[in-house]
C-alpha positions, 0 to 999 in steps of 0.5 A: 839523119834529120828529125822534124816535127810539125803542127797539125790543126788449124792436128791430134789432140788430146780432148774433142778434136778433128782429124784430118779434113778428107774429101767430104760431102758438105754436111761431113765438112760441116760436122768437122768444123764444128769438131774442131771448134770443140778442139779450140774450145777444149784447149782454150779452157786448158790454158784458162786452168792453167793461167789461173794456177799460174795467177793464184801462185803468184798472188802476192806478186804484183809483176806476175803477168809481166813474167808470162808476158815475156814467156808468151811474147804477149803485151804486159797489158794482154797477160794481165787481162789474160791472167785475171780472165782465167782466175775469174773465171776458175774462182767464179764462173767454174760452170762456165770453164765446165761448159767451155772445156765441153765445147758448148760454149766458146772463149767469146761466149765465157768472157762476155758473162765474166764481165757482165757478171763481175760486179755481182755477188756470189749468189747473183753470179751463181743466178745469172750463170745458171740461166745464161748457160741453159740457153747459150750453146744454142745461141750466136754470141751477140744473143747470149749477150743481150739475153745475158745483160737482160738477166743481170738487169733483172737480178741486180737492177740497183747495181745496173744503175750505179753502173751505168753512172760509173761507166759514163765517168770512164768515157775514153777515147783513144788512137791506134795505128793501122797498116798502110799509113792509116790509123784509126781513133776510136771513143766509148761514149755514152749511148745517147752521144754516140749515138748523136755524133753518128747521126751528125756525121752522116747527115753532114756527110751525106750533105756534103756529096757534089756534083760529080763527086766519086768519093764513097758515103765511108770516105765522106764520113771520115773526111768530116770527123778529121774536119770537125776535130781539126779544123775552126770554121775557118778551115784553121787548126784551132789545136796544135800537135806535135808529131815527130817524124825520123827521116834520112837526109839524103830521103828528104832530098830525093836521092833515095826512097829509104822509110821514114819513122813517124813517132807513135805509128812506125815506118812511113813512106819516104813521099809522105815523109817529104810531104809532111816535111814541107811544113815542118821544124827540123833538128838534127840527130848524128847517126853511123853512117854504117849501121843507122845507130844513134852515136854516143854524145856523153852527158854527166847529168841526171836529168837528160837534156832534150838531145838526149831524150830526143836521141833515146826515143828515136832509137828506142821507139818503145818501152824497151821491156820485152813486148811492150809498144808503149811509145819511147815518147810516152815513156821515162828515161831509166839509168840502167846503171843508177846515176851517179854511178852509170852515166847520164848518156845513150849508153846508159840510158833506155825508155821504160814505160811508168809500170816497168820503169817501177818494175825494173827498181821494185821487183827482182827482175834485174837489167842490163844494157851491154851495149847501146840499146841492147837490153838483157833482162832476167826474171824471178823464174831466171828466165833471160830476155834480150831486146835488141836495139834497132837501126833508127831507120828501117832501111839500114835493116836491109842492107847486106848482111840480111 
């Protein structure tokens, strides 16, 4: 096993529903589609009320969302947002929840109205909600959003200006892995900057077309963004970023085509791993040749040494709390059994993001690690969740027994 890093410049429902779709004319099919959506809206309103009830019953529990996340197989971030949305809708926008349950609006419209009215006073919320719902059933989501925005600006002009300034201070950019060895880079910027950037990228992409060029305009736009962010005018990289790739030595030698692992992304093909390895700094990682799991080399010190950190990053891949996808490299190394009673070693350490590290130490959650990389979590409600260790390389999972 080798790790290298390199640098880069649709059921019967209790509420409104649709029955089984049978052969019918187009009008009947369209009516059925609408009834199906009304059924979905009804149950989403029921879900909103149930989530709000849970949130209110655990109001003083900082980690209540993690209980829902583990039970529903959601991420913690999604659970937090769903509980907050549900409580906001039920307490601040009750007419909106009623409209959702009647199938007059969908959840997108309810969420939109909640987002736009969150900063407003209760009196202002009631005014905006009444005006928006008067036309919302007849509008698309985007039409409702535009009208709601204008109403909010009229009801609270001073607050709108203040929030505009605040939003500019909250600008952000983020990376998201996609399938087939692709990724998405996104940014939230002030309107004028985003518009100007989009225009500049488009102009440069159009200018870059040469005779015989078969690239689409979108392909050239993507290339322009990459060039602008990674390279200096002479074509060299102005910023060095370390990327970690885990790959077997036999794959690098071309003896097999097992998938490799790109930290922060996931599995990549053997061919891409070999391509990236051409310009890399290498370090070795010892694993079991049968199951691909890391071998323990123990170290009795509190602070995990670099080699141990890299081993845990490679083994855990993400935060070990159920459903959390924070990549291990951005997590903290936690002693399952506190040091010095527990050793600083592969079988007593694991990657936990800052939030779930705090949850482990500051709440009634109990975490054990009965075998290296196998974490057992017992929630305050008594539910048990187990996160099993994965082979460091995905190829081992395809070996018998399946």
